[in-house]
C-alpha positions as CSV (number, residue, x, y, z in Angstrom):
1,M,39.5,1.6,-3.8
2,P,35.7,2.0,-4.3
3,N,33.7,4.1,-1.9
4,T,36.7,5.9,-0.6
5,Y,36.3,9.5,0.3
6,T,38.9,11.8,1.8
7,Q,39.0,15.5,2.5
8,I,42.6,16.4,3.4
9,H,43.6,20.1,3.1
10,I,47.3,20.8,3.7
11,H,48.9,24.3,3.9
12,F,52.5,24.1,3.0
13,V,55.2,26.7,3.6
14,F,58.8,26.5,2.3
15,V,61.6,29.0,2.0
16,V,64.5,29.9,-0.2
17,K,67.8,28.7,1.1
18,Y,69.2,31.2,3.7
19,R,65.8,33.0,3.3
20,A,67.3,34.9,0.4
21,G,64.7,37.1,-1.4
22,L,65.3,35.6,-4.8
23,I,61.8,35.1,-6.1
24,Q,61.2,38.0,-8.4
25,P,57.9,39.6,-9.4
26,N,58.7,39.2,-13.1
27,W,58.8,35.4,-13.0
28,K,56.9,34.4,-9.8
29,D,53.6,33.8,-11.6
30,N,55.3,31.4,-14.0
31,L,56.9,29.7,-11.0
32,Y,53.5,29.4,-9.3
33,K,52.0,27.9,-12.6
34,Y,54.9,25.4,-12.7
35,I,54.4,24.3,-9.1
36,T,50.7,24.0,-9.7
37,G,51.4,21.7,-12.6
38,I,53.6,19.5,-10.4
39,V,50.8,19.3,-7.8
40,Q,48.2,18.5,-10.4
41,A,50.4,15.9,-12.1
42,N,50.5,14.1,-8.8
43,N,46.6,14.1,-8.8
44,H,46.2,16.7,-6.0
45,K,44.2,19.9,-6.2
46,M,46.0,23.3,-5.9
47,I,43.5,25.5,-4.0
48,I,45.8,28.6,-3.8
49,I,49.5,29.4,-4.1
50,N,51.2,32.7,-3.2
51,G,54.2,34.0,-1.4
52,V,56.8,36.7,-1.2
53,A,60.5,36.9,-2.4
54,D,61.8,34.5,0.2
55,H,59.0,31.9,0.7
56,I,55.9,30.3,-0.8
57,H,52.6,29.1,0.6
58,L,50.5,26.4,-1.0
59,L,47.0,25.2,0.0
60,V,46.5,21.7,-1.5
61,G,43.6,19.3,-1.5
62,L,45.7,16.2,-0.9
63,R,44.9,12.7,-2.2
64,P,46.1,10.0,0.1
65,A,47.9,8.0,-2.5
66,Q,51.1,10.2,-2.0
67,S,52.7,11.2,1.2
68,V,53.2,14.8,2.2
69,S,57.0,14.3,2.1
70,D,57.0,12.8,-1.4
71,L,54.8,15.7,-2.7
72,M,57.2,18.3,-1.2
73,Q,60.2,16.5,-2.7
74,D,58.6,16.7,-6.1
75,V,57.5,20.3,-5.7
76,K,60.8,21.6,-4.3
77,G,63.0,19.5,-6.5
78,G,61.1,20.2,-9.7
79,S,60.7,23.9,-9.1
80,S,64.3,24.5,-8.2
81,K,65.4,22.6,-11.4
82,W,63.0,24.8,-13.4
83,I,64.4,28.0,-11.8
84,N,68.0,26.8,-12.5
85,D,67.3,25.5,-16.1
86,N,65.7,28.9,-16.9
87,K,68.7,30.8,-15.3
88,L,66.3,33.0,-13.3
89,V,68.8,33.7,-10.6
90,P,72.6,34.2,-10.6
91,G,74.3,31.0,-9.3
92,K,72.4,28.0,-8.1
93,F,68.9,28.3,-6.7
94,E,68.0,26.0,-3.8
95,W,65.1,25.7,-1.4
96,Q,66.0,25.5,2.3
97,E,65.8,22.0,3.8
98,G,62.4,21.2,5.3
99,Y,59.0,22.8,5.1
100,G,55.9,23.5,7.2
101,A,52.7,21.4,6.6
102,F,49.5,22.3,8.5
103,S,46.2,20.5,8.1
104,Y,42.8,22.3,8.1
105,S,39.1,21.4,8.0
106,K,36.9,22.5,5.2
107,S,35.3,25.2,7.4
108,Q,38.7,26.7,8.0
109,L,39.6,27.1,4.4
110,P,38.3,30.6,3.8
111,T,40.6,31.9,6.6
112,V,43.6,30.1,5.2
113,I,42.9,31.2,1.7
114,N,42.6,34.8,2.8
115,Y,45.9,34.5,4.7
116,I,47.7,33.1,1.7
117,Q,46.1,35.7,-0.7
118,N,47.3,38.5,1.4
119,Q,51.0,37.5,1.9
120,A,52.4,40.8,0.5
121,V,50.3,42.9,2.9
122,H,51.0,40.5,5.8
123,H,54.8,40.6,5.3
124,Q,54.9,44.4,5.0
125,K,53.9,44.4,8.7
126,K,55.8,41.4,10.1
127,H,59.2,39.8,9.7
128,F,59.0,36.3,8.2
129,M,61.1,34.5,10.8
130,R,59.0,35.7,13.7
131,S,55.6,35.6,12.1
132,T,55.1,32.9,9.5
133,W,55.1,29.7,11.6
134,T,53.2,31.4,14.4
135,S,50.7,32.8,12.0
136,C,50.1,29.4,10.4
137,R,49.5,27.8,13.7
138,N,47.2,30.6,14.8
139,L,45.0,30.1,11.7
140,K,43.5,27.0,13.4
């Protein structure tokens, strides 16, 4: 559609099934690259990706041609298949059902980027179940 302009920034959070700490430092960067490829193949912009052993955060510049739920289905389905095909964990890897998706204005992006960049430090201080959803909401 000509003359269409959107600025949609979505912060996604999703966790390993049972919150198991399965994402290992020796392959997490390759996982992040793979997920970035999925996001880009769907014509969205990956702004930042990071996480810890049991969950991942993405900040995406979303194009309105695809729904949030369809993008998450592609990301979670494709990445779990990649992990399983490469036998990176014993047994079958799965993401937990569901995800968090939070929208932010352009002026809020530096705060969200900083939060995602500093996941390792953030989670040294706080337990995931009590902190992540609250922290994401508090970024607004």
